[in-house]
C-alpha positions in Angstrom: 53.8 -98.0 -30.7 50.3 -96.7 -30.7 49.9 -97.3 -34.4 51.4 -100.8 -34.1 49.0 -101.8 -31.3 46.0 -100.5 -33.3 47.1 -102.4 -36.5 48.1 -105.6 -34.7 44.9 -105.5 -32.7 42.7 -105.2 -35.9 44.8 -107.9 -37.7 44.5 -110.2 -34.7 40.7 -109.9 -34.6 40.6 -110.7 -38.3 42.9 -113.6 -37.8 40.7 -114.8 -34.9 37.9 -115.4 -37.4 40.2 -117.5 -39.6 41.6 -119.5 -36.6 38.1 -120.3 -35.4 37.0 -121.5 -38.8 40.1 -123.7 -39.2 39.8 -124.9 -35.6 36.2 -126.0 -36.1 37.1 -127.8 -39.3 40.0 -129.5 -37.5 37.7 -130.5 -34.7 35.2 -132.0 -37.1 38.0 -134.0 -38.8 39.3 -135.2 -35.5 35.8 -136.4 -34.5 35.1 -138.1 -37.9 38.5 -139.8 -37.9 38.3 -140.7 -34.2 42.0 -140.3 -34.0 42.1 -138.9 -30.5 43.5 -135.5 -31.7 42.7 -132.4 -29.8 44.3 -129.7 -32.0 40.9 -128.4 -33.0 40.0 -127.7 -29.4 43.4 -126.2 -28.7 42.8 -123.9 -31.7 39.6 -122.7 -30.2 41.4 -121.7 -27.0 44.1 -119.9 -29.0 41.5 -118.1 -31.1 39.7 -116.9 -28.0 43.0 -115.6 -26.5 43.7 -114.0 -29.8 40.4 -112.2 -29.7 41.0 -111.0 -26.2 44.5 -109.9 -27.0 43.3 -108.0 -30.1 40.7 -106.2 -28.0 43.2 -105.4 -25.3 45.7 -104.2 -27.8 43.3 -101.7 -29.3 42.0 -100.5 -25.9 45.4 -99.9 -24.3 47.3 -98.5 -27.3 47.7 -95.2 -25.4 48.3 -96.8 -22.0 51.3 -97.7 -20.0 52.9 -100.7 -18.4 49.7 -102.5 -17.3 48.5 -102.8 -20.9 51.8 -104.2 -22.1 51.9 -106.7 -19.2 48.4 -107.8 -20.1 49.4 -108.3 -23.7 52.5 -110.3 -22.8 50.4 -112.6 -20.6 47.6 -113.1 -23.1 49.7 -113.5 -26.3 52.4 -115.5 -24.4 49.7 -117.9 -23.1 48.2 -118.2 -26.6 51.6 -119.0 -28.1 52.5 -121.5 -25.4 49.1 -123.3 -25.7 49.3 -123.3 -29.5 52.8 -124.6 -29.8 52.1 -127.3 -27.2 49.0 -128.6 -28.8 49.1 -128.3 -32.6 48.7 -131.9 -33.8 47.2 -132.5 -37.2 46.2 -128.8 -37.3 49.6 -127.6 -38.4 48.4 -124.0 -39.2 48.1 -123.5 -35.5 51.9 -123.2 -35.4 51.6 -120.2 -37.7 49.0 -118.5 -35.5 51.1 -119.3 -32.4 54.1 -117.7 -34.0 52.0 -114.6 -34.6 51.1 -114.5 -31.0 54.7 -115.0 -30.0 55.7 -112.0 -32.2 53.1 -109.8 -30.5 54.2 -110.9 -27.1 57.8 -110.1 -27.9 56.8 -106.6 -29.3 54.9 -106.0 -26.0 58.0 -106.9 -24.0 60.1 -104.5 -26.1 57.5 -101.8 -25.6 57.5 -102.5 -21.8 61.3 -102.3 -21.7 61.7 -99.2 -23.8 58.8 -97.5 -22.0 57.0 -96.5 -25.3 
């Protein structure tokens, strides 16, 4: 699990940059079209949670239950917010699925004790 947490943390930090770029673009499109969409803002929140989760994942890769619980909360919240608010920014569903996968892996690590 140590290697997985390190790799997923690095990948999540890289994905954070992509999510933020796409979220800013979606926010600009929402503002220009004046369609009342908020998926760009939701993407920013998901991106910030992804960054926090990636950092936590790298820092607690050798840790115990507390780190896994923190990862479950952070990535679970990011997935929940992302799935609930992806309007015209449909790529947010992909990033939310990534966060859901990481939350599930953290649950498995918590249950197995590894």
